[in-house]
C-alpha positions as CSV (number, residue, x, y, z in Angstrom):
1,M,206.9,46.4,-76.6
2,R,204.9,48.4,-79.8
3,Q,205.9,47.9,-82.8
4,A,206.2,51.3,-84.5
5,L,204.3,52.3,-88.0
6,P,206.4,53.2,-90.9
7,R,205.8,57.2,-91.4
8,R,204.2,56.2,-94.9
9,A,201.1,53.9,-93.5
10,F,199.5,57.3,-91.5
11,P,198.2,59.1,-94.9
12,L,197.1,55.4,-95.4
13,R,194.9,55.2,-92.8
14,R,193.4,58.8,-92.4
15,A,192.3,58.2,-95.6
16,F,190.5,54.8,-94.5
17,L,189.1,56.9,-91.5
18,L,187.6,59.4,-93.7
19,R,186.0,56.4,-96.6
20,R,184.5,55.1,-92.7
21,M,183.4,58.2,-91.9
22,F,182.0,59.1,-95.2
23,L,180.1,55.9,-95.5
24,L,178.2,55.9,-91.4
25,R,177.5,59.4,-92.2
26,R,175.6,58.7,-96.3
27,A,174.0,54.9,-94.4
28,F,173.3,57.7,-91.7
29,L,171.7,60.2,-93.9
30,L,169.5,57.7,-96.2
31,R,167.7,56.1,-93.6
32,R,166.6,59.5,-91.9
33,A,165.6,59.4,-96.1
34,F,163.5,56.4,-95.6
35,L,162.3,57.8,-92.5
36,L,160.3,60.7,-93.4
37,R,159.3,59.7,-96.4
38,R,157.3,56.9,-94.8
39,T,156.3,59.5,-91.2
40,L,155.4,62.9,-92.8
41,P,152.7,61.4,-95.1
42,V,151.5,60.3,-91.7
43,L,152.3,63.6,-90.2
44,A,150.1,65.6,-92.6
45,L,147.1,63.1,-92.5
46,C,146.8,63.7,-88.3
47,G,147.5,68.0,-89.5
48,A,144.7,68.4,-92.2
49,L,142.2,65.9,-89.3
50,L,142.8,68.2,-86.3
51,S,142.8,71.5,-88.4
52,A,139.3,69.8,-90.2
53,G,137.8,69.7,-86.9
54,T,138.8,72.7,-85.7
55,A,137.1,74.2,-88.2
56,A,134.0,71.9,-87.4
57,R,133.8,73.4,-83.2
58,A,134.5,76.8,-84.7
59,T,131.6,76.9,-87.6
60,V,129.7,73.9,-86.2
61,P,128.8,73.9,-82.3
62,P,127.7,71.7,-80.0
63,P,124.4,70.4,-79.6
64,V,122.8,72.2,-76.6
65,S,119.6,70.9,-76.3
66,G,117.4,70.9,-73.6
67,R,120.4,73.0,-71.7
68,T,119.4,76.6,-69.6
69,F,121.8,79.3,-69.7
70,S,120.5,82.3,-67.9
71,Y,121.1,85.7,-69.4
72,G,120.6,87.3,-65.3
73,S,121.0,87.6,-61.4
74,H,117.5,87.5,-61.2
75,A,116.4,83.4,-60.8
76,R,113.4,83.0,-63.6
77,Q,115.7,85.1,-65.6
78,T,116.8,82.0,-67.9
79,L,116.8,80.4,-70.9
80,T,116.1,76.7,-72.3
81,A,118.0,75.6,-75.3
82,Y,116.1,73.4,-77.8
83,G,117.9,71.8,-81.4
84,D,121.7,72.8,-82.2
85,R,123.8,76.1,-82.0
86,S,125.4,75.6,-85.5
87,A,125.4,78.8,-87.8
88,H,122.7,78.4,-91.1
89,R,120.2,77.8,-88.2
90,P,117.3,81.2,-87.6
91,V,117.0,81.9,-83.7
92,L,113.2,81.3,-82.2
93,V,112.8,83.2,-79.0
94,V,109.6,81.5,-77.4
95,L,107.9,83.6,-74.5
96,H,104.6,81.7,-72.4
97,G,102.5,82.8,-71.1
98,G,100.0,82.9,-67.6
99,Y,98.3,86.4,-67.5
100,W,102.2,87.4,-66.0
101,S,101.8,86.2,-62.8
102,R,103.0,82.0,-64.3
103,D,104.3,79.8,-66.0
104,T,102.8,77.5,-69.2
105,D,104.8,74.4,-70.7
106,W,106.4,75.6,-73.9
107,S,108.4,72.1,-74.0
108,R,106.7,70.4,-76.5
109,W,106.6,73.2,-79.3
110,A,109.8,74.0,-78.6
111,R,110.7,71.2,-79.9
112,W,108.2,70.7,-82.4
113,F,109.8,74.1,-84.0
114,A,113.1,73.1,-82.6
115,A,112.5,69.9,-85.0
116,R,111.5,72.1,-88.0
117,G,115.1,73.9,-88.2
118,F,115.5,76.3,-85.5
119,T,117.3,76.6,-82.8
120,V,115.2,77.8,-79.9
121,Y,114.9,79.7,-76.9
122,D,112.5,78.9,-74.0
123,T,112.2,82.4,-72.8
124,D,111.1,82.8,-68.4
125,Y,111.3,86.5,-67.2
126,R,110.3,88.3,-63.8
127,L,106.6,87.5,-62.8
128,T,104.3,89.7,-61.2
129,S,105.5,88.6,-58.2
130,D,108.5,89.6,-58.4
131,A,108.1,93.3,-60.0
132,V,106.0,95.2,-61.7
133,W,106.1,96.9,-65.4
134,P,109.0,97.6,-67.3
135,A,110.2,94.7,-65.5
136,Q,108.8,92.4,-67.7
137,R,109.8,94.0,-71.2
138,D,113.4,95.0,-69.8
139,D,114.3,91.0,-69.3
140,V,112.9,90.3,-72.7
141,L,114.9,92.6,-74.4
142,A,117.7,91.9,-71.6
143,A,117.4,87.4,-73.0
144,L,117.2,89.2,-77.0
145,R,120.5,91.2,-75.9
146,W,122.0,87.7,-74.8
147,V,120.9,85.3,-77.4
148,R,122.6,88.1,-80.0
149,R,125.9,88.2,-78.7
150,H,125.7,84.7,-78.1
151,H,124.8,83.5,-81.9
152,G,127.1,86.2,-84.0
153,G,124.1,89.4,-83.7
154,A,121.9,88.2,-85.8
155,R,119.1,89.2,-85.1
156,P,116.3,86.6,-83.8
157,L,112.7,86.6,-84.5
158,V,110.0,85.9,-81.1
159,L,107.1,83.9,-80.6
160,G,104.3,85.0,-77.5
161,S,101.1,83.6,-76.4
162,S,99.0,85.5,-74.5
163,A,100.7,87.7,-72.4
164,G,103.6,86.8,-73.8
165,G,102.6,88.4,-77.0
166,H,102.4,91.3,-75.5
167,L,105.1,91.5,-74.7
168,A,106.6,90.2,-78.2
169,V,104.8,92.8,-79.4
170,S,106.4,94.7,-76.8
171,A,109.8,94.0,-77.7
172,A,108.6,94.4,-82.1
173,T,107.7,97.8,-80.9
174,Y,109.3,99.4,-77.9
175,G,112.4,101.5,-79.9
176,A,113.2,100.8,-83.3
177,G,111.8,97.2,-82.4
178,R,113.4,96.3,-86.1
179,S,116.4,96.7,-85.4
180,R,116.7,93.5,-82.0
181,V,114.1,91.2,-83.4
182,R,113.3,90.3,-87.4
183,G,109.7,89.6,-86.9
184,V,107.1,89.0,-84.2
185,A,104.4,86.3,-84.1
186,A,101.7,86.2,-81.6
187,L,98.8,84.0,-80.6
188,S,96.0,86.0,-78.4
189,P,98.8,88.9,-77.9
190,V,97.4,91.5,-75.0
191,A,98.3,93.7,-77.1
192,S,96.0,96.4,-74.8
193,P,96.0,95.8,-71.3
194,H,93.9,98.8,-70.5
195,R,91.2,96.9,-73.2
196,A,91.8,93.7,-70.7
197,W,91.5,95.7,-67.6
198,V,87.8,97.7,-69.6
199,D,86.7,94.3,-71.0
200,G,87.0,92.5,-67.1
201,A,84.7,94.6,-65.6
202,R,82.0,94.7,-69.3
203,P,77.9,93.3,-67.4
204,G,78.7,89.4,-68.5
205,A,82.3,89.5,-68.9
206,S,84.2,85.4,-67.9
207,A,86.4,84.4,-65.6
208,E,89.3,84.5,-68.0
209,R,88.1,88.0,-68.4
210,R,87.7,88.6,-64.7
211,A,91.1,86.9,-64.4
212,L,93.3,88.9,-67.4
213,R,91.5,92.5,-65.7
214,R,93.6,91.5,-62.3
215,A,95.5,90.3,-63.8
216,A,96.6,93.8,-66.1
217,V,96.1,95.3,-62.8
218,R,99.4,93.8,-60.8
219,L,101.3,93.8,-64.4
220,A,101.4,97.8,-63.7
221,G,101.5,97.7,-59.9
222,C,98.9,100.4,-59.6
223,A,94.5,100.7,-61.1
224,P,94.4,103.3,-63.9
225,D,90.8,104.5,-62.2
226,R,92.3,105.7,-58.8
227,D,96.6,106.2,-57.9
228,G,97.0,109.2,-60.9
229,R,98.8,110.2,-63.9
230,R,102.2,108.8,-63.0
231,C,100.1,105.6,-62.6
232,R,97.5,106.1,-65.9
233,E,101.1,107.0,-67.8
234,R,102.8,103.4,-66.2
235,W,99.2,102.1,-68.5
236,D,100.1,104.5,-71.5
237,D,103.3,102.3,-71.5
238,L,102.2,99.2,-71.8
239,A,100.0,99.2,-74.4
240,A,102.3,97.9,-77.7
241,A,100.7,100.6,-80.1
242,S,101.9,104.0,-78.2
243,H,105.3,102.9,-79.0
244,A,104.2,102.1,-82.4
245,S,106.1,103.7,-85.1
246,G,105.6,102.0,-88.5
247,A,108.8,101.3,-90.4
248,D,111.2,100.9,-87.6
249,D,109.6,98.2,-85.8
250,A,109.5,94.6,-86.6
251,P,106.8,92.7,-89.2
252,M,104.7,90.8,-86.9
253,F,102.0,87.9,-87.2
254,L,99.1,88.2,-85.6
255,T,96.4,84.8,-84.2
256,H,93.4,84.9,-82.2
257,T,89.7,83.3,-82.7
258,D,86.8,84.7,-82.8
259,G,85.8,83.5,-79.1
260,D,89.5,84.2,-77.7
261,F,88.8,85.6,-74.4
262,V,91.9,88.9,-75.4
263,P,89.5,89.3,-78.7
264,V,91.1,89.8,-81.8
265,R,90.5,94.5,-81.3
266,H,93.4,93.2,-79.5
267,S,96.1,93.1,-82.7
268,A,93.6,94.9,-85.2
269,E,93.4,98.0,-83.1
270,L,98.2,97.5,-83.0
271,A,97.7,97.0,-86.6
272,D,95.7,100.2,-87.5
273,V,98.6,102.0,-85.8
274,E,101.1,101.2,-87.2
275,R,99.8,101.0,-91.3
276,G,99.5,104.8,-90.4
277,S,102.2,104.9,-89.1
278,G,104.0,103.6,-92.9
279,Q,104.4,99.6,-91.3
280,R,103.4,97.7,-93.9
281,D,104.3,93.8,-92.6
282,I,101.4,93.2,-90.5
283,T,99.1,90.2,-90.1
284,V,96.0,90.1,-88.1
285,R,94.9,86.2,-88.6
286,T,91.6,85.0,-87.0
287,V,90.9,81.5,-86.5
288,R,86.5,81.6,-86.8
289,G,84.8,78.3,-84.8
290,S,87.0,78.2,-81.8
291,S,87.7,80.0,-78.7
292,A,91.5,78.4,-78.1
293,H,93.9,80.8,-76.5
294,G,97.4,81.2,-76.3
295,M,99.0,78.1,-77.0
296,G,96.2,76.3,-77.9
297,L,96.1,77.5,-81.6
298,L,98.7,75.8,-82.9
299,E,96.2,73.5,-81.7
300,E,93.6,74.5,-84.6
301,S,94.0,72.7,-88.2
302,G,96.5,74.5,-89.8
303,V,97.4,77.4,-87.8
304,A,101.4,76.0,-86.8
305,K,102.4,75.5,-90.3
306,S,100.5,79.4,-91.5
307,V,103.3,80.3,-88.1
308,L,105.7,78.0,-88.9
309,R,105.5,79.5,-92.0
310,W,106.0,83.1,-91.4
311,L,108.6,82.7,-89.5
312,R,110.4,81.2,-92.1
313,A,109.5,83.4,-94.5
314,H,111.0,86.5,-92.4
315,A,114.1,84.3,-91.2
């Protein structure tokens, strides 16, 4: 039979239990503090790394070189990117030539400009086999809006060649061109398709000028000498000079060779109208002793560097 403890033993046992609980709790608290001292620096480092990674992703988007994007529902409404999309790089939209009816391969030069600090978008648009004017201008304007949306609203630069040069100067002059692009460099721009139509019918016109005359008719969807007033209005709309508004238009750098089948008169006439309207930042340059055309001008001595220098100055 278990023997009962004296009454005075209970306070002693209670004190013993309380002291034991106090010591156990103290040991627990000391161990937790020790573990926290070891863990908190690690957690802080992880948090800093995660924060830095998030900030880096927010300010420097991942590279997109070689990736193709759509700016519309048509199969030809696409842009192919070269270079990365970091915020400090200026954006350059390239518009290819090809009589508004076929592609020309700009990938090598797109990479060249990307390697020199630009995010480049090699841009396609509907051809004359898909639609007539102004579908091509509509596509370019839609592509420019897409680029601005994906680059924080920054206005891009534009580089166009031949028929693409026509679309480039159209983007510079249509409406308030300066509000959508920082500047336009154009190589052999067909600034006036009507002039190309006239030149292609002259005695002794080269095969290229005759081909350009036919291409201009396909672009307009009608012939200006026989298809009535609405057709003539469309031909007027095709000319960049018909939309010139001086200071509201984007700066332009226009280059031809003296043997170019798209003669410098195209750009000189546009420049005269622009200057008469108050635009002072427009340069027309002729490369002597060459018949290079469009993208081929970039192979001429000093031309690529002068275009690059002008683009950088307007970036």
